[in-house]
C-alpha positions as CSV (number, residue, x, y, z in Angstrom):
1,M,0.0,0.0,0.0
2,S,1.5,3.4,-1.0
3,A,1.8,6.3,1.4
4,T,-1.0,8.2,-0.4
5,E,-3.6,5.4,0.0
6,P,-5.8,5.6,3.0
7,A,-5.4,3.0,5.7
8,P,-8.2,0.5,5.7
9,D,-10.8,0.5,8.5
10,V,-9.7,-3.0,9.5
11,P,-6.0,-4.1,9.7
12,Q,-5.0,-6.4,6.9
13,L,-3.0,-9.6,7.6
14,A,-1.0,-11.0,4.6
15,F,1.6,-13.6,3.8
16,A,4.9,-12.2,2.3
17,Q,7.9,-14.4,1.5
18,G,7.9,-16.5,4.6
19,T,6.6,-13.8,6.9
20,I,3.2,-12.4,7.9
21,E,2.6,-8.7,7.8
22,L,-0.1,-6.6,9.4
23,R,-1.0,-3.3,7.7
24,G,-3.3,-0.7,9.0
25,A,-2.7,-1.2,12.6
26,P,-1.4,1.6,14.8
27,E,2.4,1.9,15.2
28,D,2.1,2.3,19.0
29,A,0.1,-0.9,19.6
30,A,2.3,-3.8,19.1
31,P,0.5,-7.1,18.4
32,P,1.9,-10.1,20.3
33,R,5.0,-11.7,18.5
34,M,5.2,-8.9,15.9
35,T,7.8,-6.2,15.4
36,W,7.5,-2.9,13.5
37,D,9.1,-3.0,10.1
38,Q,10.1,0.6,9.5
39,R,11.0,0.0,5.8
40,S,7.7,-1.5,4.9
41,R,5.7,0.5,7.4
42,C,3.9,-2.5,8.9
43,W,4.0,-5.0,11.7
44,R,5.8,-8.2,10.8
45,A,6.5,-11.7,12.2
46,P,7.9,-15.0,10.9
47,A,5.0,-17.0,9.3
48,H,5.0,-19.7,12.0
49,A,3.7,-17.1,14.4
50,Y,0.4,-16.9,12.4
51,A,-1.7,-19.0,14.8
52,D,-0.7,-16.9,17.8
53,V,-1.1,-13.6,16.0
54,K,-4.5,-14.5,14.7
55,R,-5.6,-15.7,18.1
56,S,-4.4,-12.5,19.7
57,L,-6.2,-10.3,17.2
58,D,-9.4,-12.2,17.9
59,G,-11.1,-11.3,14.6
60,A,-10.0,-7.6,14.6
61,C,-8.3,-8.0,11.2
62,S,-9.0,-9.1,7.7
63,D,-7.1,-12.4,7.1
64,G,-5.6,-12.4,3.6
65,A,-2.6,-14.6,4.7
66,A,-4.0,-18.1,4.7
67,A,-4.4,-19.6,1.3
68,F,-4.9,-23.2,2.4
69,A,-8.1,-25.0,1.5
70,E,-10.3,-27.6,3.1
71,L,-10.0,-31.2,1.9
72,P,-13.4,-32.3,0.7
73,H,-13.0,-35.9,1.8
74,G,-11.2,-37.8,4.5
75,V,-9.4,-41.2,4.2
76,R,-11.0,-43.5,1.7
77,V,-9.6,-46.7,3.3
78,E,-10.4,-46.9,7.0
79,R,-7.7,-48.7,9.0
80,E,-8.4,-49.3,12.6
81,P,-5.7,-47.5,14.6
82,R,-3.9,-49.1,17.4
83,A,-4.6,-47.9,20.9
84,F,-1.4,-45.9,21.2
85,Q,-2.0,-44.2,17.8
86,T,-5.4,-43.1,19.0
87,E,-3.8,-41.9,22.3
88,A,-1.1,-40.0,20.3
89,L,-3.7,-38.2,18.1
90,A,-5.8,-37.3,21.2
91,A,-2.8,-35.8,22.9
92,W,-1.9,-33.8,19.8
93,H,-5.5,-32.5,19.6
94,S,-5.3,-31.5,23.3
95,A,-2.3,-29.4,22.5
96,Q,-4.3,-27.5,19.8
97,G,-2.9,-29.5,17.0
98,R,0.7,-28.7,17.6
99,G,3.4,-31.0,19.0
100,V,5.8,-33.9,18.6
101,V,4.8,-37.6,18.8
102,V,7.7,-39.9,19.7
103,L,7.3,-43.5,18.7
104,P,9.8,-46.3,18.0
105,T,10.8,-47.2,14.5
106,G,8.3,-49.8,13.2
107,A,5.5,-48.7,15.5
108,G,3.5,-46.9,12.8
109,K,4.3,-43.2,13.1
110,S,3.2,-42.5,9.5
111,H,-0.3,-43.7,10.3
112,V,-0.5,-41.1,13.1
113,G,0.2,-38.6,10.3
114,V,-2.6,-40.0,8.2
115,L,-5.0,-39.8,11.1
116,A,-4.0,-36.1,11.7
117,I,-4.7,-35.2,8.1
118,D,-8.0,-37.0,8.3
119,A,-8.9,-35.1,11.5
120,V,-7.8,-31.6,10.3
121,R,-9.0,-32.0,6.6
122,H,-7.1,-29.1,5.3
123,S,-4.3,-29.0,2.7
124,T,-1.2,-30.7,4.1
125,L,2.5,-30.6,3.5
126,V,4.5,-33.6,4.6
127,V,8.3,-32.9,4.9
128,A,10.7,-35.9,5.0
129,P,14.5,-36.0,5.0
130,T,15.2,-38.3,2.0
131,L,13.7,-39.0,-1.4
132,D,13.1,-42.6,-0.3
133,L,10.9,-41.4,2.5
134,V,9.2,-38.9,0.1
135,H,8.3,-41.8,-2.2
136,Q,7.1,-43.9,0.7
137,W,4.8,-41.1,1.9
138,Y,3.6,-40.4,-1.6
139,E,2.5,-44.0,-2.0
140,L,0.9,-44.1,1.5
141,L,-1.1,-40.9,0.9
142,R,-2.1,-41.7,-2.6
143,L,-3.7,-44.9,-1.4
144,A,-5.2,-43.3,1.8
145,F,-6.8,-40.2,0.2
146,A,-8.9,-39.4,-2.9
147,A,-7.3,-36.0,-3.1
148,P,-4.4,-35.6,-5.6
149,V,-0.9,-35.9,-4.0
150,G,1.9,-33.7,-5.2
151,V,5.7,-34.0,-4.9
152,V,8.3,-31.2,-4.6
153,G,11.9,-32.4,-4.8
154,G,14.1,-34.8,-6.7
155,G,13.3,-33.1,-10.0
156,D,9.5,-33.0,-9.4
157,Y,7.5,-29.8,-8.7
158,V,3.8,-30.7,-8.5
159,V,1.9,-28.9,-5.7
160,E,-1.4,-30.4,-4.7
161,P,-3.8,-30.1,-1.7
162,I,-1.6,-32.9,-0.2
163,T,2.0,-32.6,-1.1
164,V,5.2,-34.3,0.0
165,T,8.6,-32.7,-0.1
166,T,12.2,-33.0,1.3
167,Y,13.6,-30.7,4.0
168,D,16.0,-29.2,1.4
169,S,13.1,-28.4,-1.0
170,A,10.9,-27.1,1.8
171,Y,13.7,-24.6,2.7
172,L,14.1,-23.5,-1.0
173,H,10.4,-23.1,-1.7
174,M,8.7,-22.1,1.6
175,D,8.8,-18.4,0.7
176,H,6.1,-19.0,-1.8
177,L,4.5,-22.2,-0.5
178,G,4.2,-21.2,3.1
179,D,0.7,-19.9,3.0
180,R,-0.8,-22.9,1.1
181,F,-0.9,-25.6,3.8
182,G,-2.9,-25.6,7.0
183,L,-1.1,-28.7,8.4
184,V,2.6,-29.4,8.1
185,I,3.9,-32.9,9.2
186,F,7.6,-33.0,9.8
187,D,8.7,-36.7,9.5
188,E,12.0,-37.6,11.3
189,C,11.7,-34.1,12.9
190,H,15.0,-34.3,14.8
191,H,16.4,-33.0,11.5
192,L,14.4,-29.8,11.7
193,P,16.5,-27.8,14.2
194,S,19.4,-27.7,11.7
195,G,20.1,-24.2,10.6
196,S,18.4,-23.9,7.1
197,Y,15.8,-26.5,7.9
198,A,14.5,-24.5,10.8
199,L,14.0,-21.6,8.4
200,A,11.6,-23.8,6.5
201,A,9.4,-24.3,9.6
202,Q,9.5,-20.6,10.4
203,G,8.4,-19.7,6.8
204,A,5.2,-21.8,7.0
205,L,2.1,-20.3,8.5
206,A,0.4,-23.7,9.1
207,P,-1.6,-23.4,12.4
208,W,-1.5,-27.2,12.7
209,R,1.9,-28.9,13.1
210,L,2.9,-32.4,13.8
211,G,6.4,-33.8,14.3
212,L,7.2,-37.5,14.1
213,T,10.4,-39.1,15.4
214,A,11.7,-42.1,17.3
215,T,14.6,-40.1,18.7
216,P,14.1,-36.3,19.2
217,E,17.4,-35.9,21.1
218,R,20.3,-34.3,19.3
219,A,24.0,-34.3,20.2
220,D,24.0,-30.4,19.9
221,G,21.0,-30.0,22.2
222,R,19.1,-28.1,19.5
223,E,16.0,-30.3,20.0
224,V,14.8,-27.6,22.4
225,L,13.9,-25.6,19.3
226,L,11.2,-28.1,18.4
227,G,8.9,-26.5,20.9
228,E,9.0,-23.3,19.0
229,L,9.0,-24.7,15.5
230,I,6.4,-27.5,16.0
231,G,5.3,-27.7,19.6
232,D,6.4,-29.7,22.7
233,V,6.5,-33.5,22.9
234,V,2.8,-34.4,23.4
235,Y,3.1,-38.2,23.4
236,R,6.0,-40.7,23.8
237,R,6.3,-44.4,23.9
238,D,9.7,-46.2,24.0
239,I,10.9,-49.4,22.5
240,V,10.7,-51.4,25.7
241,E,7.1,-50.5,26.3
242,M,6.0,-51.8,22.9
243,T,8.1,-54.9,22.5
244,G,6.1,-58.0,22.1
245,E,2.7,-56.5,21.4
246,Y,3.6,-54.0,18.7
247,L,7.3,-54.6,18.0
248,A,9.3,-57.8,17.5
249,E,11.0,-59.2,20.6
250,Y,14.7,-58.6,20.5
251,E,18.0,-59.1,22.2
252,V,21.2,-57.1,22.1
253,Q,24.6,-58.7,22.2
254,R,27.8,-56.7,22.6
255,V,30.8,-58.7,21.3
256,H,34.2,-57.7,22.4
257,V,36.8,-58.5,19.7
258,E,40.4,-59.0,20.8
259,L,42.9,-57.5,18.4
260,S,45.7,-59.8,17.1
261,A,49.2,-59.2,18.5
262,A,50.2,-57.3,15.4
263,E,47.0,-55.2,15.4
264,R,47.5,-54.4,19.0
265,E,51.0,-53.2,18.5
266,Q,49.9,-51.0,15.5
267,Y,47.1,-49.6,17.5
268,D,49.1,-48.8,20.6
269,R,51.8,-47.2,18.6
270,A,49.4,-45.0,16.6
271,R,47.4,-44.2,19.7
272,A,50.5,-43.1,21.6
273,T,51.6,-40.8,18.7
274,Y,48.2,-39.2,18.5
275,R,47.7,-38.8,22.2
276,G,51.2,-37.4,22.6
277,F,50.5,-34.6,20.2
278,V,47.2,-33.8,21.8
279,S,48.9,-33.6,25.2
280,D,51.8,-31.5,24.0
281,Y,49.5,-28.9,22.6
282,R,47.0,-29.1,25.4
283,I,44.1,-29.9,23.2
284,R,40.9,-31.0,25.0
285,M,39.2,-33.2,22.5
286,S,36.1,-33.2,24.6
287,A,35.7,-29.5,24.2
288,R,33.4,-28.0,21.6
289,D,36.3,-26.8,19.5
290,G,38.6,-29.7,20.3
291,W,38.4,-31.4,17.0
292,Q,38.8,-28.1,15.0
293,R,41.9,-27.2,17.0
294,F,43.4,-30.6,16.4
295,V,42.8,-30.4,12.6
296,M,44.2,-26.9,12.5
297,L,47.4,-27.6,14.5
298,S,48.0,-30.9,12.8
299,S,48.4,-29.1,9.5
300,Q,51.1,-26.8,10.8
301,S,54.0,-29.2,11.4
302,R,55.5,-32.5,10.5
303,A,54.7,-33.8,14.0
304,G,51.1,-32.6,13.5
305,R,50.7,-34.4,10.2
306,A,52.1,-37.6,11.8
307,A,49.6,-37.2,14.6
308,M,46.7,-37.0,12.1
309,L,47.9,-40.1,10.3
310,A,48.2,-41.9,13.6
311,Y,44.7,-40.8,14.6
312,Q,43.3,-42.2,11.3
313,E,45.3,-45.5,11.8
314,Q,44.1,-46.2,15.3
315,R,40.6,-45.3,14.3
316,R,40.8,-47.7,11.3
317,L,42.0,-50.5,13.5
318,A,39.3,-49.9,16.1
319,F,36.5,-49.7,13.5
320,A,37.6,-52.4,10.9
321,A,40.5,-54.5,12.1
322,P,40.8,-57.8,10.3
323,S,40.0,-59.5,13.6
324,K,36.7,-57.8,13.7
325,I,35.9,-58.6,10.1
326,D,36.6,-62.3,10.9
327,V,34.1,-62.2,13.7
328,L,31.6,-60.6,11.3
329,G,32.1,-63.6,8.9
330,G,31.2,-66.0,11.7
331,L,28.0,-64.1,12.5
332,L,27.0,-64.0,8.8
333,H,27.5,-67.8,8.6
334,R,25.5,-68.3,11.8
335,H,22.6,-66.3,10.4
336,R,22.9,-67.5,6.8
337,D,19.2,-68.3,6.8
338,D,18.2,-64.9,8.3
339,R,18.0,-61.4,6.8
340,A,20.9,-59.3,8.1
341,L,21.8,-55.6,7.9
342,V,25.5,-54.9,8.4
343,F,26.2,-51.3,9.5
344,T,29.5,-49.5,9.3
345,E,30.7,-46.0,10.1
346,D,32.2,-45.3,6.6
347,N,31.6,-46.4,3.0
348,K,35.1,-47.8,2.6
349,T,34.5,-50.5,5.2
350,A,31.1,-51.2,3.8
351,Y,32.6,-51.9,0.3
352,E,35.4,-54.0,1.8
353,I,32.8,-56.2,3.5
354,S,30.8,-56.4,0.3
355,R,33.8,-57.6,-1.6
356,R,34.9,-60.1,1.0
357,F,31.5,-61.7,1.7
358,L,29.9,-61.2,-1.7
359,I,26.9,-59.3,-0.3
360,P,25.5,-56.2,-1.9
361,V,26.2,-52.7,-0.5
362,I,24.1,-49.6,-0.3
363,S,25.7,-46.2,0.1
364,H,24.8,-42.7,-0.8
365,Q,26.3,-43.5,-4.3
366,T,23.8,-46.3,-4.9
367,K,21.2,-45.3,-7.5
368,V,17.6,-45.3,-6.4
369,T,16.6,-48.2,-8.7
370,E,19.5,-50.3,-7.7
371,R,18.8,-49.6,-4.0
372,A,15.2,-50.7,-4.5
373,E,16.2,-53.9,-6.1
374,I,18.7,-54.7,-3.4
375,L,16.1,-54.1,-0.6
376,Q,13.6,-56.2,-2.5
377,G,16.2,-59.0,-2.8
378,L,16.8,-58.9,0.9
379,G,13.1,-59.0,1.6
380,D,12.4,-62.0,-0.7
381,G,15.5,-64.0,0.3
382,T,17.6,-63.4,-2.9
383,F,20.2,-61.9,-0.5
384,N,20.7,-62.9,3.1
385,A,22.6,-59.7,4.0
386,V,23.3,-56.2,2.9
387,A,26.2,-53.9,4.0
388,T,25.7,-50.2,4.4
389,S,27.2,-47.2,6.2
390,K,24.6,-44.6,7.3
391,V,22.0,-44.4,4.5
392,L,19.8,-47.1,6.0
393,N,19.8,-45.6,9.5
394,E,16.3,-44.3,8.8
395,G,13.6,-44.3,6.2
396,V,13.6,-48.0,5.2
397,D,11.0,-50.6,5.8
398,I,12.2,-54.2,5.7
399,P,9.9,-56.4,7.8
400,A,11.9,-59.5,7.0
401,A,15.2,-58.1,8.4
402,N,15.8,-59.7,11.8
403,V,19.5,-59.3,12.4
404,A,21.5,-56.0,12.7
405,I,25.3,-56.2,13.0
406,I,27.0,-53.0,14.0
407,V,30.6,-53.3,12.8
408,S,31.3,-49.6,13.6
409,G,29.4,-46.4,14.3
410,S,29.5,-43.0,15.9
411,G,28.7,-42.2,19.6
412,S,25.3,-41.0,18.6
413,V,22.5,-42.5,20.8
414,R,20.0,-41.7,18.0
415,E,22.0,-43.5,15.3
416,H,22.3,-46.6,17.5
417,V,18.5,-46.7,18.3
418,Q,17.7,-46.1,14.6
419,R,19.8,-49.1,13.6
420,L,18.1,-51.3,16.2
421,G,14.8,-50.0,14.9
422,R,15.5,-51.3,11.4
423,V,14.9,-54.9,12.6
424,L,12.0,-54.4,15.0
425,R,9.2,-54.3,12.5
426,K,6.8,-57.1,13.7
427,L,6.4,-60.0,11.3
428,G,4.8,-63.1,12.6
429,G,6.7,-64.5,15.5
430,K,10.0,-62.9,14.5
431,R,12.6,-62.4,17.1
432,A,15.3,-59.8,16.3
433,V,18.9,-59.6,17.4
434,L,21.4,-56.8,17.3
435,Y,25.2,-57.5,17.5
436,E,27.5,-54.7,18.4
437,L,31.2,-55.5,17.6
438,V,33.6,-53.6,19.8
439,A,37.4,-53.7,19.5
440,A,38.5,-54.5,23.1
441,D,40.7,-52.1,24.9
442,T,40.4,-49.3,22.3
443,S,38.7,-45.9,22.1
444,E,35.7,-47.7,20.6
445,A,34.8,-49.0,24.1
446,F,34.0,-45.4,25.2
447,T,32.1,-44.8,22.0
448,S,30.0,-47.9,22.7
449,E,29.1,-46.7,26.2
450,R,28.0,-43.3,25.0
451,R,25.7,-44.7,22.2
452,R,24.1,-47.2,24.5
453,D,22.7,-44.5,26.8
454,H,19.1,-45.4,26.0
455,V,16.4,-47.4,27.7
456,A,16.4,-49.9,24.7
457,Y,19.8,-51.1,25.8
458,R,19.2,-51.5,29.5
């Protein structure tokens, strides 16, 4: 509105590139959560404040911000929800349709999302971290609802009343899509607090928000932002509560692998070189900037470069020593009639395992069609095992998989729980087992203790 145009009798609320702006309201009467934008001469707030702003104005404005529409029909295929899914939906409703639902992998989080869409019956955006999950959601929603389902991401840009997108695409397009959806579902919402992804949530005005995850906790502590971006945790059930009735029974076995004499000598020598450098330069590796300082200082001298090589060598021996790979071979033989997922910390080890045991490997380099064929082969018994690094930590549904073998991994609790969750999908009388291979008397023992800090491993 130009300076010569008269102010409207009623303040006007509008959506503008990921924000909401209120024009025609007095400069000296600040609406809650809005700040005065001197350049545009209006009150402004991030789009995600829409519900609070609208509620505070209590009808005292003309709402031109929301462009989302009602869905004319609900689900076309009724599926009786499990008791905990009904409880989760009720808890979300009680929180005014905003909040995070925490359920274990394999428990049916996506069906809670379907129930939420059916309850709200407004245009919905589902945001997922990977294209694989986008495709899974697309198929699920296409079967569940008569409304067209669109996809934004992976080369597609089709926006429909129900649309599925990736976190990356949501960040790129929310400036012009943020007013078109009344409900946003963030799948695997622990990804959301990452810098640019959080902007995607802030740029959507959806008054209804649902986060789904098995593990909201993050190593950086940024999960506290979920309360602002989506809402607080409104419902939570852990693995141990659901084992037997809704998830497969399971056991966890930690296998301590003794290094050979030669491996031990190599490890101790490399460890001493690395630790000596860290001590000489008084680097606290546990500090937030410890790793960055080590990398910087190691590049500045011959001793530093030797320390970096030593660090990499002791890490290689802890993660993938030949002795550990031999133990893996024994486990694969023991479970030759089962369906096993072999997890590693890095692609190099995954490919080495693939070559040695003649099993397929899935990495971030694996094409989508090849990946689908491999997973189908594991499910139908063509393959009895698949090696992978991190790409199967989440977003894959293989009910037949009943054995997980952790050859190496990070200290992340979430990663460890996700890997366990890959084999917990209930199928008949299936009993799952997770093996964690730990190189004895190495730094990996400390890593193992950190990542097992979860009720599922107690």
